C-alpha positions in Angstrom: -65.9 71.7 -37.7 -64.3 69.6 -34.9 -60.8 68.2 -35.2 -62.2 64.7 -35.5 -64.3 65.6 -38.5 -61.3 67.3 -40.1 -59.3 64.1 -39.6 -62.2 62.1 -41.0 -62.1 64.2 -44.1 -58.4 63.7 -44.4 -58.8 59.9 -44.1 -61.5 60.0 -46.8 -59.1 61.9 -49.1 -56.3 59.4 -48.4 -58.8 56.6 -49.2 -59.8 58.2 -52.5 -56.1 58.5 -53.5 -55.4 54.9 -52.5 -52.9 56.1 -49.8 -54.7 55.1 -46.6 -52.7 52.6 -44.6 -54.2 50.0 -42.3 -52.5 47.4 -40.1 -53.2 43.8 -41.2 -52.5 40.9 -38.9 -49.6 38.6 -39.8 -51.3 35.6 -38.3 -52.5 34.3 -41.6 -49.1 33.8 -43.1 -47.6 32.9 -39.8 -50.0 29.9 -39.9 -48.8 29.2 -43.4 -52.0 30.3 -45.1 -50.1 33.0 -47.1 -46.8 32.7 -48.9 -45.1 35.7 -47.5 -42.7 38.0 -49.4 -42.9 41.0 -47.0 -40.6 40.2 -44.1 -37.1 41.7 -43.5 -36.2 38.6 -41.5 -33.8 37.7 -44.3 -32.0 34.8 -42.7 -35.1 33.5 -40.9 -33.4 33.9 -37.5 -36.4 35.3 -35.6 -37.6 31.7 -35.1 -34.2 30.1 -34.9 -34.0 27.8 -31.7 -30.8 29.5 -30.4 -32.3 33.0 -30.7 -35.5 31.9 -29.1 -33.6 30.1 -26.3 -31.5 33.1 -25.6 -34.6 35.2 -25.1 -36.2 32.6 -22.8 -33.0 32.3 -20.8 -32.8 35.9 -19.8 -33.0 36.8 -16.1 -35.3 39.7 -16.6 -37.5 41.3 -19.2 -37.7 45.1 -19.0 -34.5 47.2 -18.4 -36.2 49.6 -16.0 -34.8 52.8 -17.3 -32.3 54.5 -19.6 -28.7 53.2 -19.8 -27.6 56.3 -17.9 -29.9 55.4 -15.0 -30.9 51.9 -13.9 -31.1 50.4 -17.4 -27.4 49.4 -18.0 -26.7 45.7 -18.0 -23.9 43.4 -19.0 -26.1 42.0 -21.8 -25.8 45.5 -23.5 -22.1 45.6 -23.1 -21.6 42.1 -24.6 -23.8 42.9 -27.6 -22.1 46.2 -28.3 -18.7 44.4 -28.3 -20.1 41.9 -30.8 -21.5 44.7 -33.0 -18.2 46.7 -33.0 -16.3 43.6 -34.0 -18.9 42.7 -36.7 -18.7 46.1 -38.4 -15.0 46.5 -37.9 -15.3 49.7 -35.8 -13.8 50.7 -32.5 -17.0 50.9 -30.5 -20.8 50.5 -30.8 -23.8 52.0 -28.9 -27.2 50.4 -28.6 -30.5 52.2 -29.2 -34.0 50.9 -28.7 -34.7 50.9 -32.5 -33.0 51.7 -35.8 -35.3 54.8 -36.0 -34.0 56.0 -32.7 -30.4 55.3 -33.8 -30.8 57.5 -36.8 -32.5 60.4 -35.0 -30.0 60.3 -32.1 -26.8 59.9 -34.1 -27.6 62.4 -36.8 -28.8 65.0 -34.3 -25.7 64.7 -32.3 -23.2 64.5 -35.2 -24.7 67.6 -36.8 -22.9 69.7 -34.2 -19.5 68.7 -35.8 -20.4 69.9 -39.3 -22.0 72.8 -41.2 -24.1 71.1 -43.9 -25.7 67.8 -44.7 -25.8 65.8 -48.0 -28.6 63.2 -48.3 -29.4 60.7 -50.9 -32.9 61.4 -52.4 -34.1 57.9 -51.6 -32.9 57.6 -48.0 -35.2 56.0 -45.4 -37.6 58.2 -43.5 -35.7 57.8 -40.3 -32.6 59.4 -41.9 -34.7 62.2 -43.4 -36.4 62.9 -40.1 -33.0 63.0 -38.3 -31.7 65.5 -40.9 -34.8 67.6 -40.7 -34.4 67.9 -36.9 -31.0 69.6 -37.3 -30.3 73.2 -38.3 -27.9 72.2 -41.0 -27.9 73.5 -44.6 -29.4 70.5 -46.5 -28.5 69.3 -50.0 -30.5 66.4 -51.4 -28.5 64.7 -54.2 -29.9 62.5 -57.0 -30.0 58.8 -56.0 -26.5 57.3 -55.9 -24.8 60.4 -57.3 -23.0 62.0 -54.4 -19.6 61.7 -55.9 -20.7 63.5 -59.0 -22.4 66.3 -57.1 -20.0 67.2 -54.3 -17.2 69.6 -55.1 -15.6 70.7 -51.9 -17.4 73.1 -49.5 -17.9 73.3 -45.8 -17.5 70.3 -43.5 -20.6 68.1 -44.1 -22.5 65.0 -42.8 -23.1 62.7 -45.8 -26.0 60.4 -45.2 -26.8 57.3 -47.3 -28.1 53.8 -47.0 -25.6 51.1 -48.2 -28.3 48.7 -49.5 -31.4 50.7 -50.1 -34.4 49.1 -48.4 -37.0 49.9 -51.1 -35.1 49.8 -54.4 -32.6 47.0 -53.5 -29.7 48.8 -55.1 -26.5 49.7 -53.4 -24.4 52.9 -52.9 -20.8 52.9 -54.1 -19.3 53.5 -50.7 -15.6 53.4 -51.7 -16.3 56.1 -54.3 -18.3 58.2 -51.8 -15.4 57.9 -49.3 -13.0 59.1 -52.0 -15.2 62.2 -52.6 -15.3 63.1 -48.9 -13.5 66.2 -47.6 -11.0 65.8 -44.8 -13.5 67.1 -42.2 -16.6 65.3 -43.5 -18.5 62.5 -41.8 -20.0 59.6 -43.8 -23.1 58.2 -42.0 -23.9 54.8 -43.5 -27.2 53.0 -42.8 -26.4 49.3 -43.1 -29.8 48.1 -41.9 -30.6 45.9 -44.9 -27.0 44.9 -45.7 -25.8 43.5 -42.3 -26.1 39.7 -42.1 -26.6 39.5 -45.9 -23.8 41.3 -47.8 -20.1 41.8 -47.3 -17.6 39.3 -45.9 -19.4 37.1 -43.3 -22.4 39.4 -43.7 -20.5 42.3 -42.1 -22.0 44.9 -44.4 -20.8 47.0 -47.4 -18.8 49.4 -45.3 -16.8 46.8 -43.4 -13.7 46.8 -45.6 -13.5 50.6 -45.7 -11.4 51.5 -42.6 -11.8 55.2 -42.4 -12.4 57.1 -39.2 -14.7 59.5 -41.1 -17.2 56.6 -41.4 -19.9 56.0 -38.8 -22.2 53.0 -39.3 -25.8 52.5 -38.3 -27.6 49.2 -38.2 -30.6 47.4 -36.9 -31.1 44.1 -35.0 -34.6 43.6 -36.3 -33.8 42.4 -39.9 -31.2 39.7 -40.7 -30.4 39.2 -36.9 -34.0 38.3 -36.1 -34.3 40.4 -32.9 -35.0 44.1 -32.2 -33.2 47.3 -31.6 -30.7 49.5 -33.4 -27.1 50.6 -33.0 -24.4 53.0 -34.2 -20.7 52.0 -34.5 -17.6 54.1 -35.2 -14.5 55.7 -33.6 -14.4 55.5 -29.9 -14.5 59.3 -29.4 -17.6 59.6 -31.7 -19.5 56.9 -29.7 -18.5 58.6 -26.4 -19.9 61.8 -27.8 -23.2 60.1 -28.7 -23.5 58.8 -25.1 -23.5 62.4 -23.9 -25.4 64.2 -26.8 -27.7 61.8 -28.5 -31.1 62.6 -27.1 -32.7 59.3 -28.4 -30.1 57.5 -26.3 -30.1 59.6 -23.2 -33.8 59.9 -22.7 -35.0 56.6 -24.0 -35.6 53.4 -22.0 -32.8 50.9 -22.7 -33.3 47.8 -24.8 -34.6 44.9 -22.7 -31.6 42.7 -21.6 -33.5 39.7 -22.9 -33.7 41.1 -26.4 -30.0 42.0 -26.3 -29.1 38.4 -25.5 -31.3 37.2 -28.3 -29.8 39.7 -30.7 -26.3 38.6 -29.8 -27.2 35.0 -30.7 -28.6 36.3 -34.0 -25.4 38.2 -34.7 -23.3 35.1 -34.1 -25.5 32.9 -36.3 -25.7 35.4 -39.1 -21.9 35.7 -39.2 -21.7 31.9 -39.9 -24.7 31.7 -42.3 -22.6 31.1 -45.4 -25.0 28.7 -47.0 -28.1 30.9 -46.2 -26.4 33.9 -47.9 -25.6 31.9 -51.0 -29.2 30.6 -51.1 -30.6 34.2 -50.8 -28.3 35.3 -53.7 -29.5 32.4 -55.9 -33.1 33.1 -55.1 -32.8 36.8 -55.9 -31.1 36.0 -59.2 -33.9 33.5 -60.1 -36.5 36.1 -59.3 -34.9 38.9 -61.2 -34.4 36.7 -64.3 -37.9 35.4 -64.1 -39.4 38.9 -63.8 -37.3 40.1 -66.8 -38.5 37.2 -68.9 -42.1 38.1 -68.1 -41.7 41.7 -69.2 -41.3 43.5 -65.9 -38.9 46.3 -65.5 -36.3 45.1 -63.0 -34.0 47.7 -61.5 -30.4 46.6 -61.1 -29.8 45.5 -57.6 -28.2 43.1 -55.2 -29.4 41.2 -52.1 -32.9 40.0 -51.1 -34.9 43.1 -52.0 -36.5 42.9 -55.4 -39.0 45.7 -56.4 -41.7 44.8 -59.0 -42.3 48.1 -60.6 -45.8 49.0 -61.6 -46.1 52.8 -61.7 -49.4 54.2 -60.5 -51.2 53.6 -57.2 -54.4 51.9 -58.3 -52.9 49.1 -60.5 -50.3 48.5 -57.8 -53.0 47.9 -55.2 -55.0 45.7 -57.7 -51.9 43.6 -58.4 -51.2 43.1 -54.7 -54.8 42.1 -54.1 -54.8 39.6 -56.9 -51.7 38.0 -55.5 -53.3 37.9 -52.0 -56.3 36.1 -53.5 -53.8 33.5 -54.8 -52.3 33.1 -51.3 -49.3 35.3 -51.8 -48.4 38.4 -49.7 -46.3 41.0 -51.5 -47.0 44.4 -50.1 -47.7 47.5 -52.3 -45.5 50.5 -51.8 -46.9 53.9 -52.5 -46.1 57.6 -51.9 -44.8 59.0 -49.7 -42.6 55.9 -49.3 -41.6 56.1 -53.0 -41.9 59.1 -55.5 -45.0 59.6 -57.5 -45.2 57.2 -60.5 -42.9 54.6 -59.0 -45.3 52.5 -57.1 -44.3 48.9 -56.8 -44.5 45.6 -54.9 -41.6 45.3 -52.5 -40.7 41.6 -52.7 -38.2 40.5 -50.0 -36.7 37.0 -50.0 -35.7 34.9 -47.1 -33.3 32.1 -46.8 -36.1 29.7 -45.9 -37.9 30.4 -49.2 -37.5 27.7 -51.9 -37.2 27.7 -55.7 -40.8 26.5 -55.8 -41.9 29.6 -53.7 -40.2 31.9 -56.2 -41.7 30.1 -59.2 -45.1 30.3 -57.6 -44.7 34.1 -57.3 -43.6 34.4 -60.9 -46.5 32.3 -62.1 -48.9 34.5 -60.3 -47.3 37.7 -61.6 -47.4 36.3 -65.2 
């Protein structure tokens, strides 16, 4: 049997289980033909005139190489300065994506510890970064690090701040209190930055502890693309020399860096948009509860609509789509078996009527 036939059989099995993924064009809801609840563009900045103008005003498109070769530009330096200030850290380092930031930083920081502790529901990029190390691994029950850790060897503790699928948040101050003196806390702020914390600075901003290293993306609330890691100056200097996903990857295009910097500045000042997001999320959670849905406790713009099994989740998503609403189904391996859901994400440019239309369709 050829490898293509073996792959075909695997695809057939995925289809049978309802787990086959296919890419669907976003042009239908970009044209307004679908009411979209799938985007991580929480503040709607990807289409903001200032962000678009910054992209168009760039002197060049591609960077031409890694930052350690020909790909280092002042646009990168300016953006890293903004990101360090935003997160309250000494320095920041850009990567071409959040995924690369996770792989590069975790792989490099692993050399400073002897074990890793990871939240059970961490994003795949964090899990892949951990798997690539040779550390002893401990996967702790969701949000329960402080209850699990009782001393031990120096460890890298990895968690999201706002979890991107469940919409709940880690108790970062409590985790920090449970750290050992030689531990590192690696916090993925991808879904919190721009949305939560003072001026959208994230949930780790007010914890000034050199053991904390923050990761973030530029592709969500900031409306652009790319990833970064921020922390103590010596840690960031080490990543420049040891993070393979930084050393060997082509640098972020300078045009995108300038667009991201505009997004960061706009997000910091988006007080009204954050308040609107919070009100919309409360409206949706209350409406779902009133209609009999199980609504996990959470904060921010990510609201899971729990269904359970694969087939009814796919059927519900398809029914909504026929009513002009896009709310993507989330299935294993993204979530554990039996916890399939629609992942509803709200944006600042949604309205009360949009939320009510979704609730009416779900009823």
